[in-house]
matplotlib code that plots the C-alpha trace (Angstrom):
import matplotlib.pyplot as plt

x = [62.1, 62.1, 61.0, 58.4, 57.1, 57.4, 56.5, 54.7, 52.8, 52.7, 52.7, 52.9, 49.3, 46.6, 45.2, 48.6, 49.3, 46.2, 46.8, 50.5, 48.9, 46.6, 49.1, 51.2, 48.0, 47.6, 51.2, 51.6, 49.2, 50.9, 54.2, 52.3, 53.7, 56.9, 59.3, 61.6, 64.9, 63.8, 62.0, 65.9, 67.4, 64.4, 65.3, 68.9, 68.4, 66.7, 69.3, 71.9, 69.8, 69.0, 65.0, 62.1, 61.4, 57.7, 59.5, 60.9, 58.0, 56.1, 58.9, 58.1, 54.9, 54.1, 52.8, 50.1, 49.2, 48.5, 48.1, 50.8, 49.9, 52.6, 55.3, 56.3, 58.2, 59.4, 61.1, 62.3, 64.3, 67.0, 65.2, 65.9, 64.9, 67.0, 70.2, 70.4, 68.3, 67.2, 64.7, 64.1, 60.9, 60.3, 59.2, 56.8, 55.4, 53.4, 56.7, 58.8, 60.8, 62.2, 64.0, 67.6, 67.5, 67.8, 70.1, 71.6, 72.2, 74.0, 74.0, 77.1, 76.3, 72.4, 73.7, 71.2, 70.8, 67.9, 67.8, 65.6, 65.1, 66.8, 65.4, 64.0, 64.8, 62.3, 62.4, 60.5, 63.5, 65.6, 67.9, 69.4, 72.9, 70.2, 69.4, 66.0, 64.5, 61.5, 59.7, 56.4, 53.6, 50.4, 47.0, 44.5, 41.4, 38.3, 39.4, 42.5, 43.7, 46.1, 49.3, 53.1, 54.0, 54.4, 58.3, 58.8, 57.3, 59.5, 62.6, 62.3, 61.2, 64.6, 67.2, 65.4, 64.4, 66.6, 63.4, 60.2, 58.6, 60.3, 58.5, 55.6, 55.5, 56.7, 53.8, 51.1, 52.5, 52.0, 49.0, 49.1, 47.6, 47.3, 46.5, 50.0, 51.5, 54.8, 56.7, 59.7, 62.4, 64.5, 67.9, 68.5, 65.0, 65.2, 61.8, 59.1, 56.1, 53.8, 52.0, 48.5, 48.2, 45.4, 45.1, 42.8, 44.1, 46.8, 47.1, 50.6, 51.0, 53.5, 55.1, 58.0, 59.4, 58.5, 56.3, 55.0, 53.7, 52.0, 48.9, 45.9, 45.5, 45.1, 43.8, 40.5, 40.2, 41.3, 41.0, 37.2, 37.7, 40.7, 39.5, 42.6, 42.9, 44.1, 47.7, 48.3, 46.8, 48.9, 52.1, 51.2, 50.7, 54.1, 56.2, 54.7, 55.0, 58.7, 59.1, 57.3, 59.4, 62.8, 65.8, 69.5, 68.6, 71.8, 71.4, 71.6, 67.8, 66.7, 67.4, 66.4, 62.8, 62.4, 63.2, 60.3, 58.8, 56.0, 56.2, 52.5, 53.7, 50.1, 49.2, 51.3, 50.6, 54.3, 57.0, 58.7, 56.7, 56.2, 56.0, 59.2, 61.4, 63.3, 64.8, 66.2, 67.6, 69.1, 71.5, 71.8, 73.6, 76.4, 76.0, 75.4, 72.4, 72.2, 70.3, 68.8, 71.0, 68.8, 67.4, 64.3, 61.5, 61.8, 65.1, 65.7, 66.0, 69.8, 71.1, 72.2, 75.1, 76.1, 76.8, 79.4, 78.8, 80.2, 83.3, 80.9, 79.7]
y = [29.6, 32.8, 34.4, 32.0, 32.1, 35.3, 37.4, 35.2, 33.2, 35.7, 31.9, 34.5, 35.4, 33.3, 33.5, 32.9, 29.8, 28.1, 28.7, 27.2, 23.9, 23.6, 23.9, 21.5, 19.0, 19.9, 19.3, 15.8, 14.7, 15.9, 14.2, 10.6, 11.2, 12.8, 10.1, 8.8, 10.0, 13.7, 13.0, 12.5, 15.3, 17.4, 15.7, 16.3, 19.7, 20.3, 18.2, 20.5, 23.6, 22.6, 22.5, 20.1, 18.0, 19.7, 23.1, 22.0, 20.3, 23.4, 25.4, 22.4, 22.5, 26.4, 26.7, 24.0, 24.9, 28.6, 28.8, 31.8, 34.1, 35.9, 34.6, 35.5, 33.7, 33.7, 31.2, 32.2, 29.5, 29.8, 31.1, 33.7, 36.8, 35.4, 34.3, 33.0, 30.4, 31.6, 31.2, 33.6, 34.6, 36.6, 35.0, 37.2, 36.2, 38.5, 38.0, 40.6, 39.5, 37.3, 39.4, 39.3, 35.5, 33.5, 30.6, 29.0, 25.0, 23.3, 19.5, 18.0, 14.7, 14.4, 17.5, 20.5, 23.5, 25.0, 28.9, 28.7, 30.2, 28.7, 25.5, 24.3, 21.2, 21.8, 23.4, 26.1, 27.9, 25.1, 23.9, 21.2, 20.0, 17.9, 21.4, 21.3, 24.4, 24.7, 27.8, 27.2, 29.6, 29.1, 29.4, 29.2, 27.0, 26.3, 22.7, 21.6, 17.6, 15.8, 14.6, 15.2, 18.6, 20.9, 21.6, 18.0, 17.2, 19.8, 18.9, 15.0, 16.4, 18.5, 15.4, 13.2, 14.5, 14.9, 15.9, 17.0, 13.6, 12.8, 15.9, 14.8, 11.1, 12.2, 15.0, 11.9, 9.5, 11.5, 12.4, 16.2, 18.9, 23.0, 24.3, 25.7, 26.5, 24.8, 26.5, 23.7, 24.4, 21.8, 22.8, 19.9, 19.9, 24.0, 23.4, 24.9, 23.7, 25.0, 22.4, 24.0, 21.6, 20.9, 18.1, 16.0, 17.7, 18.7, 20.8, 20.4, 24.0, 24.0, 26.6, 26.8, 30.4, 31.2, 30.6, 32.6, 31.9, 34.1, 33.2, 32.2, 29.2, 30.5, 27.2, 27.0, 23.9, 25.2, 28.6, 28.4, 27.2, 30.2, 33.4, 35.6, 38.5, 42.1, 41.9, 38.6, 39.5, 42.8, 41.0, 38.1, 40.7, 42.4, 39.6, 38.8, 42.2, 42.2, 38.8, 40.4, 43.8, 41.4, 41.8, 40.7, 39.9, 40.3, 39.5, 43.2, 43.3, 40.5, 42.1, 45.3, 43.1, 41.5, 44.7, 46.8, 48.0, 50.5, 52.3, 50.8, 49.5, 48.2, 46.3, 43.4, 44.8, 45.0, 42.3, 43.3, 44.7, 44.8, 41.3, 40.0, 38.4, 36.3, 36.6, 34.3, 34.3, 30.8, 30.6, 27.0, 27.1, 29.8, 27.4, 30.5, 31.6, 35.4, 35.7, 39.6, 40.6, 43.2, 43.2, 44.7, 44.5, 44.1, 42.7, 43.2, 47.1, 45.8, 44.1, 40.7, 38.3, 35.9, 32.2, 30.0, 26.3, 25.5, 23.7, 21.2, 19.2]
z = [27.8, 29.8, 26.9, 26.4, 29.9, 30.7, 27.7, 25.1, 27.2, 30.6, 32.9, 35.9, 35.6, 36.2, 32.4, 31.2, 33.1, 32.2, 28.6, 28.7, 30.4, 27.6, 25.0, 26.8, 26.7, 23.1, 22.5, 23.9, 21.8, 19.1, 20.5, 19.5, 15.7, 15.7, 15.1, 17.8, 16.3, 16.7, 20.3, 21.3, 19.7, 21.4, 24.6, 24.7, 23.8, 27.0, 28.7, 27.2, 28.2, 31.7, 30.7, 30.4, 27.6, 27.8, 27.2, 24.0, 22.7, 23.6, 21.5, 18.2, 18.2, 18.5, 15.2, 15.1, 18.6, 17.6, 13.7, 13.7, 10.0, 8.4, 5.9, 2.0, -0.2, -3.8, -5.6, -9.5, -11.3, -14.2, -17.2, -20.0, -17.5, -14.8, -14.2, -10.3, -9.1, -5.9, -3.1, -0.3, 2.3, 5.4, 8.5, 10.0, 13.7, 16.4, 18.5, 17.9, 20.8, 18.4, 16.2, 16.5, 17.7, 14.4, 14.2, 11.1, 12.0, 9.8, 10.0, 8.9, 8.9, 7.2, 4.8, 5.3, 6.8, 8.7, 10.1, 12.9, 16.6, 19.6, 21.1, 17.6, 15.9, 12.9, 9.5, 8.7, 6.3, 5.1, 2.4, 1.7, -0.5, -3.1, -3.9, -2.3, -0.9, 1.5, 3.5, 4.9, 5.7, 7.7, 5.9, 8.8, 8.1, 9.9, 10.7, 12.0, 13.2, 15.6, 13.4, 13.1, 14.1, 10.7, 10.8, 12.3, 9.0, 6.7, 8.8, 7.3, 3.9, 3.9, 5.5, 2.8, 0.0, -3.5, -5.7, -5.8, -6.2, -2.9, -1.5, -2.6, -1.5, 2.7, 2.7, 2.1, 3.9, 7.3, 8.9, 8.7, 11.1, 9.8, 6.8, 5.3, 1.7, 1.6, -1.3, -2.1, -5.0, -6.7, -8.0, -9.7, -11.7, -12.0, -10.4, -8.2, -7.0, -3.9, -2.0, -0.6, 2.4, 5.1, 7.4, 4.5, 1.0, -0.8, -4.0, -5.8, -8.1, -10.1, -12.2, -14.5, -14.0, -10.5, -7.1, -4.9, -0.8, 1.4, 3.9, 1.6, -1.1, -4.5, -6.1, -7.2, -4.7, -1.0, -1.8, -0.8, 2.5, 3.2, 2.3, 1.6, 3.8, 2.5, 3.5, 2.3, -0.8, -1.2, -0.1, -2.8, -5.7, -4.5, -5.1, -8.4, -9.6, -8.4, -10.7, -13.8, -13.7, -13.1, -15.4, -14.5, -11.1, -8.2, -4.5, -4.0, -5.9, -3.8, -0.4, -1.7, -2.3, 1.0, 2.9, 1.3, 3.9, 3.8, 7.5, 9.2, 12.6, 12.5, 9.3, 7.8, 3.9, 3.0, 2.4, 5.4, 8.2, 12.2, 12.2, 10.7, 12.8, 10.1, 6.3, 4.5, 1.0, -0.4, -3.4, -4.0, -6.8, -5.1, -1.9, 0.0, 2.6, 3.6, 7.0, 8.1, 11.3, 12.9, 16.3, 15.8, 13.5, 10.4, 11.2, 7.2, 7.9, 8.9, 6.1, 6.0, 6.9, 4.1, 5.5, 3.0, 2.9, 0.0, 1.6, 3.1, 0.2]

ax = plt.figure().add_subplot(projection="3d")
ax.plot(x, y, z, "-o")
ax.set_aspect("equal")
plt.show()
C-alpha cells in the first residue's frame, strides 16, 4: 500500500490525492458487482495487513480503472511438432517497482494456483487442477462499462471451470468492464481458445494447434474497434514465428523465448521488455509452474524458480 500510494498514485501531491479519490469512487461502483465471498476474502486480507478495505479494493480493480496495456502469451497444445502442452505469459505493467514482488497463491481447498502480487486476490495468470490455465491481456477500446472487475471474473473462472464450455458460460453470464484478450487452455481437451472481450461482445477464436495474445484484437468483428499498436503487433509476430519454427520443445527453449529482450528501454516491442514485471510458464501435464525471479525489469533476465504442485492433487 505504501508503494501504491507513494510511488504509483503519488497521493502526497495534490494531483495524486485527487486521482486517488476519483479512482476510489469508480472502484466502489465496481465493488457492487463483486460476489460476497470475494469481498469477505478482501476484507480478510485488509484486516491481516492492517489496511483499509478500500485499499485492497483499489488494488483489485486497478486494471479496470486504468486499462494498463501490456503482456504477451502463447499456448501450444500437444501435437506432432510439440510434445509438451504449455501455456506461458509475460505480464507487462508500466510499474517497474512491482518487479520481484510476484506471489504464488496456492488455494488448496479450491484446487487452483494464481501467480499475482501482494493484496491481489484476482487471477490474471492462473491454472487449476482440472487443467484449465488462463492469462489476461488488456486491449484498449473507447467504451468501457461498470461490472465485475476483470481479475475477479477470471478468478471465478479458474475456481469453477473444467472445460472451455464452462469458461464461455461464465463470461457470458457476467457484466464485463474493459477490452481484454483472455487466453484459455484446456489440458484434458487438448484445446486452446482466445476470447476477445469487450463490455458488449465476446468473440471466441479457436485453434487446433496454438494461440497467441498480446494487446490488440485480431477478429474481423473487433479488430475495427481496437487498432493494433506497433509494439503489440511485433510481440504477436515474434511468438507466431516462434511457433512456426517449433521443434522438440523443452522448458529451456520456452524460457529463452519469453526472455528475449532487444535492449530498447523505451519501447515494449520485444517479448521481455522494460515493462515485464512477471513471467510465468504453466506445464499442467507435469503439474509444474516456472516463475521469473528477477527483481528488476525484465524479470526473466535472472532466470526462473520452479513450483511443483504434483503432490497436492
